[in-house]
C-alpha positions as CSV (number, residue, x, y, z in Angstrom):
1,X,-3.0,-1.3,1.7
2,X,-4.8,1.4,3.9
3,X,-4.0,4.4,6.1
4,X,-6.7,3.9,8.7
5,X,-6.5,5.8,12.0
6,X,-8.2,5.5,15.4
7,X,-9.7,8.7,16.5
8,X,-9.9,7.9,20.2
9,X,-6.3,6.8,20.6
10,X,-5.0,10.0,19.0
11,X,-7.2,12.6,20.6
12,X,-5.0,13.4,23.6
13,X,-2.0,13.9,21.3
14,X,-3.9,16.2,19.0
15,X,-5.3,18.2,21.8
16,X,-1.8,18.8,23.0
17,X,-0.7,20.0,19.6
18,X,-0.8,23.7,18.8
19,X,-2.6,23.2,15.5
20,X,-5.2,20.6,16.7
21,X,-8.0,23.1,17.3
22,X,-7.6,24.8,13.9
23,X,-7.6,21.4,12.1
24,X,-10.8,20.4,14.0
25,X,-12.3,23.7,12.9
26,X,-11.5,23.0,9.2
27,X,-13.0,19.5,9.5
28,X,-16.1,20.9,11.1
29,X,-16.5,23.4,8.2
30,X,-15.9,20.7,5.6
31,X,-18.6,18.4,7.1
32,X,-21.0,21.4,7.5
33,X,-20.5,22.7,3.9
34,X,-20.6,19.3,2.3
35,X,-22.5,16.6,4.3
36,X,-20.7,13.4,3.2
37,X,-23.9,11.3,3.1
38,X,-25.5,13.6,0.5
39,X,-22.4,14.8,-1.4
40,X,-20.9,12.9,-4.4
41,X,-17.6,11.3,-3.3
42,X,-15.5,13.1,-5.9
43,X,-16.9,16.5,-4.9
44,X,-16.3,15.8,-1.2
45,X,-12.8,14.6,-1.7
46,X,-11.9,17.5,-4.0
47,X,-13.0,19.9,-1.4
48,X,-11.1,18.0,1.3
49,X,-8.0,18.2,-0.9
50,X,-8.4,21.9,-1.5
51,X,-8.8,22.7,2.2
52,X,-5.5,20.9,3.0
53,X,-7.2,17.9,4.7
54,X,-6.2,15.2,2.2
55,X,-2.8,14.6,3.9
56,X,-2.4,17.4,6.5
57,X,1.3,16.6,6.8
58,X,1.9,17.4,3.1
59,X,2.9,20.9,2.0
60,X,0.3,23.6,1.6
61,X,-1.2,23.6,-1.8
62,X,-0.5,19.9,-2.3
63,X,-3.5,18.6,-0.2
64,X,-1.8,19.4,3.1
65,X,-1.1,22.0,5.7
66,X,2.5,21.2,6.6
67,X,1.5,19.8,10.0
68,X,2.7,16.7,12.0
69,X,1.6,13.3,10.7
70,X,-0.3,12.4,13.9
71,X,-2.8,15.2,13.0
72,X,-3.4,13.4,9.7
73,X,-4.4,10.3,11.6
74,X,-6.8,12.4,13.7
75,X,-8.4,13.9,10.7
76,X,-9.0,10.5,9.0
77,X,-10.6,9.2,12.2
78,X,-13.0,12.1,12.4
79,X,-14.0,11.9,8.7
80,X,-14.5,8.1,8.9
81,X,-16.7,8.5,11.9
82,X,-18.8,11.1,10.0
83,X,-19.3,8.6,7.1
84,X,-17.0,10.5,4.6
85,X,-15.6,8.7,1.6
86,X,-12.1,7.3,2.2
87,X,-9.6,8.2,-0.5
88,X,-7.4,5.2,0.1
89,X,-10.3,2.9,-0.8
90,X,-10.7,4.6,-4.2
91,X,-7.0,4.5,-5.1
92,X,-5.2,1.9,-3.1
93,X,-1.7,2.2,-4.7
94,X,-1.9,5.9,-5.4
95,X,-2.9,7.0,-1.9
96,X,-0.4,5.2,0.3
97,X,2.6,4.8,-2.1
98,X,2.6,7.1,-5.1
99,X,1.4,10.3,-3.3
100,X,4.2,10.5,-0.7
101,X,6.7,9.6,-3.5
102,X,5.4,12.5,-5.6
103,X,5.8,14.9,-2.7
104,X,9.4,13.6,-2.0
105,X,10.7,13.5,-5.6
106,X,8.2,15.2,-7.9
107,X,8.5,18.6,-9.6
108,X,6.0,21.3,-8.7
109,X,4.3,20.8,-12.0
110,X,3.9,17.0,-11.4
111,X,2.5,17.5,-7.9
112,X,0.1,20.2,-9.2
113,X,-1.1,18.0,-12.0
114,X,-1.3,14.6,-10.4
115,X,-2.0,14.8,-6.6
116,X,-5.6,16.1,-6.7
117,X,-7.0,13.6,-9.3
118,X,-5.1,10.9,-7.4
119,X,-6.8,11.8,-4.2
120,X,-10.3,12.0,-5.6
121,X,-9.9,8.7,-7.4
122,X,-10.3,10.2,-10.8
123,X,-6.9,8.8,-11.8
124,X,-6.2,5.3,-10.3
125,X,-2.5,4.4,-10.0
126,X,-0.6,1.1,-10.2
127,X,3.0,0.3,-9.3
128,X,5.2,-1.2,-12.1
129,X,8.3,-2.6,-10.2
130,X,8.3,-6.4,-10.2
131,X,9.3,-8.5,-13.3
132,X,9.5,-12.2,-14.0
133,X,13.3,-12.1,-13.2
134,X,13.2,-9.3,-10.6
135,X,10.9,-9.9,-7.7
136,X,12.6,-9.6,-4.3
137,X,15.7,-8.2,-6.1
138,X,13.9,-5.4,-7.8
139,X,17.1,-3.7,-8.8
140,X,17.9,-6.4,-11.2
141,X,15.0,-5.4,-13.5
142,X,15.5,-5.6,-17.2
143,X,12.7,-3.4,-18.7
144,X,14.5,-0.8,-20.9
145,X,13.8,2.9,-21.4
146,X,15.8,4.5,-24.1
147,X,16.1,8.3,-24.5
148,X,14.8,9.7,-27.8
149,X,15.0,13.5,-27.6
150,X,12.4,14.7,-25.1
151,X,10.8,11.3,-24.8
152,X,11.6,7.8,-23.4
153,X,10.8,4.6,-25.4
154,X,9.9,1.7,-23.0
155,X,10.2,-2.0,-23.8
156,X,9.8,-4.8,-21.4
157,X,7.4,-6.7,-19.0
158,X,6.1,-6.2,-15.5
159,X,4.3,-8.7,-13.4
160,X,2.0,-9.0,-10.3
161,X,0.8,-5.4,-11.0
162,X,-2.2,-4.9,-8.7
163,X,-5.3,-3.2,-10.4
164,X,-3.3,-2.4,-13.5
165,X,-6.5,-3.1,-15.5
166,X,-8.3,-0.3,-13.7
167,X,-5.4,2.2,-13.6
168,X,-5.0,5.3,-15.6
169,X,-1.4,5.9,-14.5
170,X,1.6,3.8,-13.4
171,X,4.8,4.3,-11.5
172,X,7.4,2.6,-13.6
173,X,11.0,1.6,-12.9
174,X,13.1,1.1,-16.0
175,X,16.7,0.3,-16.9
176,X,18.3,3.4,-18.6
177,X,22.0,2.5,-18.3
178,X,23.0,-1.1,-18.5
179,X,26.8,-0.3,-18.1
180,X,26.7,0.8,-14.5
181,X,25.9,-1.3,-11.3
182,X,22.2,-2.3,-11.1
183,X,21.1,0.2,-8.5
184,X,22.7,3.1,-10.4
185,X,21.2,2.5,-13.9
186,X,17.5,2.8,-13.1
187,X,15.1,5.7,-13.8
188,X,11.5,6.2,-12.6
189,X,8.8,7.2,-15.1
190,X,5.2,8.1,-14.8
191,X,3.3,6.1,-17.4
192,X,-0.1,6.6,-19.0
193,X,-1.6,3.2,-18.8
194,X,-3.9,3.9,-21.8
195,X,-1.1,5.0,-24.1
196,X,-0.2,3.0,-27.3
197,X,2.3,0.2,-26.6
198,X,0.9,-0.6,-23.1
199,X,-0.9,-4.0,-22.8
200,X,-2.4,-5.3,-19.6
201,X,-3.1,-9.1,-19.2
202,X,-4.9,-10.7,-16.2
203,X,-3.2,-13.1,-13.8
204,X,-5.7,-15.3,-11.9
205,X,-4.5,-16.1,-8.4
206,X,-5.4,-18.8,-5.9
207,X,-8.7,-17.0,-5.1
208,X,-9.9,-17.3,-8.7
209,X,-9.7,-13.6,-9.1
210,X,-7.4,-11.5,-11.2
211,X,-6.6,-8.4,-9.2
212,X,-2.9,-9.0,-10.4
213,X,-1.8,-8.4,-13.9
214,X,1.1,-8.7,-16.4
215,X,1.9,-5.5,-18.2
216,X,3.8,-5.5,-21.5
217,X,5.5,-2.4,-23.0
218,X,6.2,-2.4,-26.7
219,X,7.7,0.9,-27.7
220,X,5.5,2.8,-25.3
221,X,6.4,6.5,-25.3
222,X,6.8,8.6,-22.1
223,X,7.6,12.3,-22.2
224,X,10.6,13.4,-20.2
225,X,8.3,15.8,-18.2
226,X,6.9,12.6,-16.7
227,X,10.2,11.4,-15.4
228,X,10.2,11.3,-11.6
229,X,13.6,12.3,-10.1
230,X,16.9,12.5,-12.0
231,X,18.1,10.1,-14.7
232,X,19.7,7.2,-12.9
233,X,18.2,8.1,-9.6
234,X,15.3,5.7,-9.8
235,X,16.4,3.5,-7.0
236,X,16.1,6.4,-4.5
237,X,12.6,6.9,-5.8
238,X,11.9,3.2,-5.4
239,X,13.1,3.1,-1.8
240,X,10.7,5.9,-0.9
241,X,7.9,4.1,-2.6
242,X,8.7,0.7,-1.0
243,X,9.1,2.1,2.5
244,X,5.7,3.9,2.2
245,X,4.2,0.8,0.7
246,X,5.1,-1.2,3.8
247,X,3.6,1.4,6.0
248,X,0.5,1.5,3.8
249,X,0.1,-2.3,3.9
250,X,1.0,-3.0,7.5
251,X,0.8,0.3,9.3
252,X,-3.0,0.4,9.7
253,X,-4.1,1.8,13.0
254,X,-7.6,0.6,13.2
255,X,-9.9,0.4,16.2
256,X,-9.3,-2.3,18.8
257,X,-10.7,-5.7,17.7
258,X,-11.2,-4.7,14.0
259,X,-9.6,-6.4,10.9
260,X,-8.9,-10.1,10.6
261,X,-9.3,-10.7,14.4
262,X,-13.0,-9.5,14.1
263,X,-13.7,-12.4,11.8
264,X,-12.2,-14.9,14.2
265,X,-14.2,-13.4,17.1
266,X,-17.4,-13.5,15.1
267,X,-16.9,-17.2,14.3
268,X,-16.1,-18.0,17.9
269,X,-19.2,-16.3,19.2
270,X,-21.4,-17.9,16.6
271,X,-20.2,-21.4,16.8
272,X,-18.2,-22.1,19.9
273,X,-19.0,-19.7,22.8
274,X,-21.5,-22.0,24.4
275,X,-19.6,-25.2,23.8
276,X,-18.0,-26.6,27.0
277,X,-15.9,-29.3,25.3
278,X,-12.1,-29.4,25.6
279,X,-11.9,-28.7,21.8
280,X,-13.9,-25.5,22.2
281,X,-11.6,-24.5,25.1
282,X,-8.5,-25.0,23.0
283,X,-10.0,-22.9,20.2
284,X,-10.8,-20.2,22.8
285,X,-7.2,-20.1,23.8
286,X,-6.1,-19.8,20.2
287,X,-8.5,-16.9,19.6
288,X,-7.2,-15.1,22.7
289,X,-3.6,-15.6,21.6
290,X,-4.5,-14.2,18.1
291,X,-6.3,-11.2,19.7
292,X,-3.2,-10.4,21.8
293,X,-0.9,-10.5,18.7
294,X,-3.2,-8.2,16.8
295,X,-3.4,-5.8,19.7
296,X,0.3,-5.7,20.2
297,X,0.8,-4.9,16.5
298,X,-2.0,-2.2,16.6
299,X,-0.4,-0.4,19.5
300,X,3.1,-0.7,18.0
301,X,1.7,0.9,14.8
302,X,0.0,3.6,16.8
303,X,3.2,4.5,18.5
304,X,5.1,4.5,15.2
305,X,2.4,6.8,13.7
306,X,2.7,9.3,16.5
307,X,6.5,9.4,16.1
308,X,6.6,9.4,12.3
309,X,7.8,12.4,10.4
310,X,6.8,13.3,6.9
311,X,9.0,11.9,4.1
312,X,10.5,8.4,3.8
313,X,9.4,6.2,6.7
314,X,12.1,4.4,8.8
315,X,12.3,0.7,9.6
316,X,9.0,0.8,11.4
317,X,7.4,0.1,8.1
318,X,9.2,-3.2,7.8
319,X,8.2,-4.1,11.4
320,X,4.5,-3.3,10.6
321,X,4.5,-5.1,7.3
322,X,6.1,-8.3,8.7
323,X,3.7,-8.4,11.6
324,X,0.7,-7.7,9.4
325,X,1.6,-10.5,6.9
326,X,2.3,-13.2,9.5
327,X,-0.6,-12.3,11.8
328,X,-3.1,-12.3,8.9
329,X,-2.1,-15.7,7.7
330,X,-2.3,-17.2,11.2
331,X,-5.6,-15.6,12.0
332,X,-7.3,-16.7,8.8
333,X,-5.9,-20.2,9.4
334,X,-7.6,-20.1,12.7
335,X,-10.8,-18.9,11.1
336,X,-10.8,-21.9,8.8
337,X,-10.3,-24.1,11.9
338,X,-13.3,-22.4,13.5
339,X,-15.4,-23.3,10.5
340,X,-14.7,-27.0,10.9
341,X,-15.5,-29.0,7.8
342,X,-17.1,-26.0,6.2
343,X,-13.7,-24.5,6.0
344,X,-12.8,-26.9,3.2
345,X,-15.6,-25.7,0.9
346,X,-14.9,-22.6,-1.2
347,X,-17.9,-20.4,-1.8
348,X,-19.4,-19.3,-5.1
349,X,-18.1,-22.2,-7.1
350,X,-14.6,-20.7,-7.4
351,X,-15.3,-18.1,-10.1
352,X,-12.6,-17.0,-12.5
353,X,-13.3,-13.2,-12.4
354,X,-11.5,-10.0,-12.9
355,X,-12.4,-7.4,-10.3
356,X,-14.2,-4.3,-11.5
357,X,-13.7,-2.4,-8.3
358,X,-10.8,-1.4,-6.1
359,X,-11.8,-3.1,-2.9
360,X,-9.5,-6.0,-2.2
361,X,-11.4,-7.1,0.9
362,X,-13.5,-10.2,1.2
363,X,-16.8,-11.1,2.7
364,X,-16.0,-14.8,3.2
365,X,-13.1,-15.9,5.5
366,X,-12.3,-18.8,3.2
367,X,-11.5,-16.3,0.5
368,X,-9.5,-14.2,3.0
369,X,-7.6,-17.3,4.0
370,X,-6.5,-17.8,0.4
371,X,-5.8,-14.1,-0.2
372,X,-3.7,-13.8,2.9
373,X,-1.1,-16.0,1.3
374,X,-0.1,-13.0,-0.8
375,X,0.5,-10.8,2.3
376,X,3.9,-12.3,2.9
377,X,4.9,-11.7,-0.7
378,X,3.5,-8.4,-1.9
379,X,5.3,-5.3,-0.8
380,X,8.4,-7.3,0.0
381,X,8.5,-10.8,1.2
382,X,8.7,-11.7,4.9
383,X,12.2,-12.9,4.3
384,X,13.2,-9.5,2.9
385,X,11.6,-7.7,5.9
386,X,13.6,-9.9,8.3
387,X,16.8,-9.1,6.4
388,X,16.0,-5.3,6.6
389,X,15.3,-5.5,10.3
390,X,18.4,-7.6,11.0
391,X,20.7,-5.3,9.1
392,X,19.2,-1.9,9.7
393,X,17.8,-2.2,13.2
394,X,19.8,-4.9,14.9
395,X,23.1,-4.1,13.1
396,X,23.7,-7.7,12.0
397,X,26.1,-8.2,9.0
398,X,24.4,-8.4,5.6
399,X,24.6,-11.3,3.3
400,X,27.2,-11.5,0.5
401,X,26.3,-9.3,-2.5
402,X,28.8,-10.1,-5.2
403,X,27.0,-8.2,-7.9
404,X,26.7,-4.9,-6.2
405,X,29.5,-3.1,-7.9
406,X,29.4,-5.0,-11.3
407,X,27.9,-3.4,-14.4
408,X,24.3,-4.7,-14.8
409,X,25.1,-5.9,-18.3
410,X,27.7,-8.4,-16.9
411,X,25.5,-9.9,-14.1
412,X,24.2,-13.4,-14.9
413,X,20.4,-13.5,-14.9
414,X,17.9,-16.4,-15.3
């Protein structure tokens, strides 16, 4: 769930942009005034936000300069090369999903209060969409929010909530009108995860870790000033979030040969490069095929990043997310093959732990192999991504949706 960028691939485009030189000057000043290797991360990131270099394509005063998105990719590449702290690693959900949604739908007060501590990592965010009976069909959610004067009282359950146990705030979808069709009766609320009536329970996954959680709401109170968007317009807010989530998960534009393919290349060099056997040659062919797939996806994401405009991303997010999920699974399957018999042995005695940090990466490819199973589920399943591409890109007819116009209250649910 990152927003990496490659400095070298974007340099020509930035040099051709009218504001590229001024952005470079701002980056130079930031690095000179606050050397990243000797400045506390929160201090550096706060100054980065205040100078409009958090998301340069955001509006001025909201961490941005109102410039084209490719310049943001360029800035991130320069700061990463200088060893600066990366905001997306300190607030995975908040950075790539919540922040653009706040800019698209939030009030001036919400943006002023929430964007800066989100960027510095002082307030970690989680996303409260999925429920036990509302996964791929999020619009069928049943968590209720009932109006009580200037407040909303929330009751219900969410599931698969990444880093909810570390989050200060959550982006919540709740049912506010059960008598209209499911997409029309949803409202989005900004929840204080430490408020009374909010309970977070761990969900241990196949890796043994519990980065996912269940969240229970029992009469939790949310002020109406923390409603995002209009009452009943939560689905529009959700679409913005989900489209940005797919870009954040799959739209990474890293340097050539980085990411999962770097693990496969390292194992090949360590274990098989000097082996002349037919088996080694077959593995070499598999590594080359995986490298080509990752490079095609990287270049596609780079082109999409250069063409992207601020706001809600288009279908390129679904393309990137689908490629990311399927490529990751296949590449880590290859890594396990490259390990041979060692690939069957899970390291560290399969600990049942709850992460205390926000990094979702892994040092061991066997753990990455297990974790990659989630890539084709989180942020929208691969099946949902194919449906979106079929209908919205290829123009194919959609599947039957018999409950689209029926009141939510009348739709059968499991």
